[in-house]
C-alpha positions as CSV (number, residue, x, y, z in Angstrom):
1,M,-41.5,-9.9,61.6
2,K,-42.9,-11.5,58.7
3,K,-42.4,-8.4,57.0
4,G,-38.7,-8.2,57.9
5,M,-38.1,-11.7,56.8
6,T,-39.7,-10.8,53.3
7,I,-37.4,-8.1,53.0
8,L,-34.3,-10.2,54.0
9,G,-35.3,-12.8,51.8
10,S,-35.6,-10.5,48.8
11,V,-32.1,-8.9,49.5
12,L,-30.7,-12.2,49.3
13,L,-32.2,-13.2,46.3
14,L,-31.2,-10.2,44.6
15,S,-27.5,-10.6,45.6
16,M,-27.3,-14.0,44.3
17,L,-28.8,-12.8,40.8
18,L,-26.3,-9.8,40.8
19,A,-23.5,-12.4,41.5
20,A,-24.9,-14.6,38.8
21,C,-24.7,-11.7,36.6
22,N,-21.0,-10.8,37.6
23,T,-19.9,-14.5,37.0
24,D,-21.5,-14.5,33.5
25,T,-19.8,-11.5,32.6
26,K,-16.3,-12.6,33.4
27,D,-16.7,-15.9,32.0
28,V,-17.2,-14.3,28.5
29,P,-13.8,-14.8,26.5
30,E,-12.8,-11.6,24.7
31,T,-12.2,-12.4,21.0
32,S,-10.6,-10.0,18.4
33,A,-12.8,-9.6,15.0
34,T,-11.0,-11.5,12.1
35,I,-11.1,-10.6,8.7
36,P,-11.1,-13.1,5.6
37,D,-8.1,-13.5,3.5
38,E,-10.1,-12.1,0.4
39,Q,-11.0,-9.0,2.5
40,L,-7.3,-8.6,3.1
41,D,-6.3,-8.9,-0.3
42,Q,-8.6,-6.0,-1.5
43,T,-7.7,-3.9,1.8
44,N,-5.1,-1.7,-0.1
45,P,-5.7,-2.4,-4.0
46,D,-4.1,0.9,-4.8
47,E,-0.7,-0.1,-2.9
48,T,-0.6,-3.5,-4.5
49,N,-1.6,-2.3,-8.0
50,T,0.8,0.6,-7.7
51,D,3.9,-1.9,-7.1
52,D,3.0,-3.8,-9.9
53,Q,2.5,-0.5,-12.3
54,S,5.9,0.6,-11.1
55,T,7.7,-2.8,-12.1
56,S,5.9,-3.1,-15.3
57,T,6.7,0.6,-16.2
58,S,10.4,0.3,-15.2
59,K,10.7,-2.4,-17.6
60,D,8.6,-0.9,-20.2
61,Q,10.7,2.3,-20.1
62,Q,13.8,0.3,-20.5
63,P,15.5,1.5,-24.0
64,E,16.5,-1.1,-26.4
65,D,19.7,-0.5,-28.1
66,K,19.2,-1.3,-31.5
67,T,21.5,1.2,-33.0
68,T,24.2,0.3,-35.1
69,T,27.0,2.7,-36.0
70,S,28.9,2.4,-39.6
71,L,32.6,3.5,-39.3
72,I,34.8,4.6,-42.3
73,T,38.3,3.6,-42.0
74,Y,41.2,5.1,-43.8
75,T,44.9,6.1,-43.9
76,S,46.1,9.9,-43.4
77,K,49.4,11.0,-42.9
78,G,50.6,7.6,-42.3
79,Q,47.9,6.8,-39.5
80,I,44.8,4.6,-39.5
81,V,41.8,7.0,-39.0
82,Q,38.2,5.5,-38.2
83,Q,35.4,8.0,-38.1
84,E,31.4,7.3,-37.3
85,A,29.5,7.7,-40.8
86,Q,26.2,8.9,-41.7
87,T,24.6,8.0,-45.1
88,S,23.4,10.7,-47.7
89,T,21.0,10.2,-50.6
90,S,21.7,11.8,-54.1
91,E,19.0,14.2,-55.1
92,Q,19.4,13.7,-58.7
93,S,20.9,10.3,-58.8
94,N,20.0,6.5,-57.7
95,Y,22.7,6.2,-55.0
96,S,23.6,6.7,-51.5
97,I,26.8,7.2,-49.8
98,Q,28.2,6.9,-46.4
99,H,30.6,9.7,-45.1
100,P,31.6,11.4,-41.7
101,A,29.3,14.3,-40.4
102,N,32.2,16.9,-41.5
103,F,31.5,16.2,-45.1
104,T,28.4,17.2,-47.1
105,L,26.9,15.7,-50.4
106,V,25.4,18.6,-52.7
107,A,24.3,18.3,-56.5
108,E,26.8,20.2,-58.5
109,E,25.5,20.1,-62.1
110,P,23.4,17.5,-63.9
111,G,24.5,14.0,-63.2
112,K,27.2,15.2,-61.3
113,D,27.4,15.6,-57.1
114,S,30.1,16.9,-54.8
115,L,31.3,15.6,-51.6
116,Y,33.3,18.4,-49.8
117,L,34.6,18.7,-46.2
118,K,32.6,21.5,-44.5
119,E,35.6,23.2,-43.3
120,D,37.3,23.7,-46.5
121,D,35.3,23.1,-49.7
122,T,38.3,22.8,-52.0
123,L,38.8,19.5,-50.4
124,S,36.1,17.6,-52.3
125,M,35.4,14.6,-54.6
126,G,33.2,14.8,-57.6
127,I,30.9,11.8,-58.0
128,E,29.2,10.6,-61.3
129,V,27.1,7.4,-61.1
130,L,26.7,6.0,-64.7
131,D,24.3,3.3,-66.3
132,K,26.3,0.4,-68.0
133,A,23.5,0.7,-70.3
134,E,24.7,4.0,-71.9
135,V,28.5,4.2,-71.4
136,S,31.1,1.5,-71.2
137,F,34.3,1.2,-68.8
138,E,36.7,2.0,-71.6
139,D,34.6,4.9,-72.6
140,V,35.0,6.6,-68.8
141,K,38.7,5.4,-68.9
142,T,39.4,7.1,-72.0
143,N,37.5,10.5,-70.5
144,A,39.5,10.3,-67.3
145,M,42.6,10.1,-69.2
146,E,41.7,12.9,-71.4
147,T,40.7,15.0,-68.5
148,M,44.0,14.3,-66.7
149,A,45.9,15.0,-69.8
150,A,44.2,18.7,-70.1
151,I,44.8,19.5,-66.2
152,A,48.3,18.0,-65.8
153,P,51.5,20.1,-66.1
154,E,53.1,19.2,-69.7
155,G,50.2,16.6,-70.0
156,K,52.0,14.6,-67.7
157,Y,50.0,12.5,-65.0
158,D,50.7,8.9,-63.3
159,E,48.5,5.9,-63.0
160,L,47.7,4.6,-59.5
161,D,48.3,1.4,-57.9
162,L,44.7,0.6,-56.2
163,T,45.7,-3.1,-55.3
164,T,45.9,-2.4,-51.4
165,S,43.0,0.4,-51.4
166,L,40.6,-2.2,-53.2
167,Q,41.3,-5.5,-52.1
168,D,38.7,-6.1,-49.7
169,Q,35.9,-4.9,-52.3
170,K,33.7,-7.5,-53.3
171,G,31.5,-7.0,-56.4
172,L,34.2,-4.7,-58.6
173,L,34.7,-6.0,-61.6
174,Q,37.7,-3.6,-62.5
175,S,39.1,-0.2,-61.9
176,V,41.8,2.2,-62.8
177,G,43.1,5.5,-61.2
178,Y,45.4,8.5,-62.4
179,E,47.0,11.1,-60.5
180,T,48.5,14.6,-61.3
181,V,50.1,17.1,-59.0
182,L,49.3,20.9,-59.6
183,E,51.8,22.9,-57.0
184,A,50.4,21.9,-53.5
185,D,47.1,20.6,-55.0
186,K,46.9,17.0,-56.0
187,V,44.1,15.6,-58.4
188,Q,42.9,12.0,-58.6
189,I,40.4,10.4,-61.1
190,I,39.3,6.9,-60.2
191,V,36.9,4.8,-62.5
192,L,35.0,1.9,-60.5
193,E,33.2,-0.9,-62.6
194,H,30.5,-2.8,-60.6
195,E,27.7,-5.2,-62.1
196,N,25.0,-2.8,-62.8
197,K,26.9,0.6,-62.8
198,L,30.2,2.7,-63.5
199,I,31.6,5.2,-60.8
200,K,33.8,7.9,-61.7
201,L,35.2,9.9,-58.6
202,T,37.3,13.1,-59.1
203,I,39.0,13.9,-55.8
204,Y,40.7,17.3,-55.3
205,D,43.2,16.9,-52.2
206,T,46.2,18.8,-50.9
207,A,49.7,17.3,-49.6
208,E,48.7,18.9,-46.2
209,A,45.3,17.5,-45.6
210,D,45.9,13.9,-47.1
211,L,42.5,12.9,-47.6
212,M,42.9,10.9,-50.9
213,D,42.4,7.8,-49.3
214,A,39.5,8.9,-47.1
215,F,37.7,10.1,-50.1
216,L,38.2,6.7,-51.8
217,Q,37.0,4.8,-48.9
218,M,33.9,6.8,-48.9
219,G,33.2,6.5,-52.8
220,L,33.5,2.4,-52.3
221,T,30.4,3.0,-50.1
222,I,28.3,4.0,-52.9
223,H,25.4,1.7,-53.8
């Protein structure tokens, strides 16, 4: 009997311990681990940097439009024509000239270049840039008149009125021009005086092409 009471007491004590353990287990609150802010910032460094780099690269790759385009404006066949121009430098003389891409500048002979139309090299302009220390305006003018008299039928030629063509030219001291017609061809010789140089232009044109003013406007860009 005593032994039975002892066993019963042991069973009751064990039950009480188990109940206490179960109660403690249920009362423990469930918690989730928290990640510090600093660790969150570093969780996906590659993704954050990629976005920043993408934005930076996109801005860096945007081209800056700094291109400026020169235009040659001239009159041909009663129409005003504008063409984009490029710059060429003489291989033998100290000057550059602007002209459309369908014209080309080549050295013709010592001290003289030729600018001609690529499609038809008979349409051209001889260019001579002369030092005022070596020759005067009157010398070049006389030479132009003598050349015109030699090639013009019966030695007859006309003086050009360059007022309209040259009215906006700054730094031009004086000018003179002559023209003659040889059947379908026209020849003009124009002399321009600037402060530091003299320019002699000999233009070969036809009535059909009518590029006289085009050549002159190109010649006026010489510097």
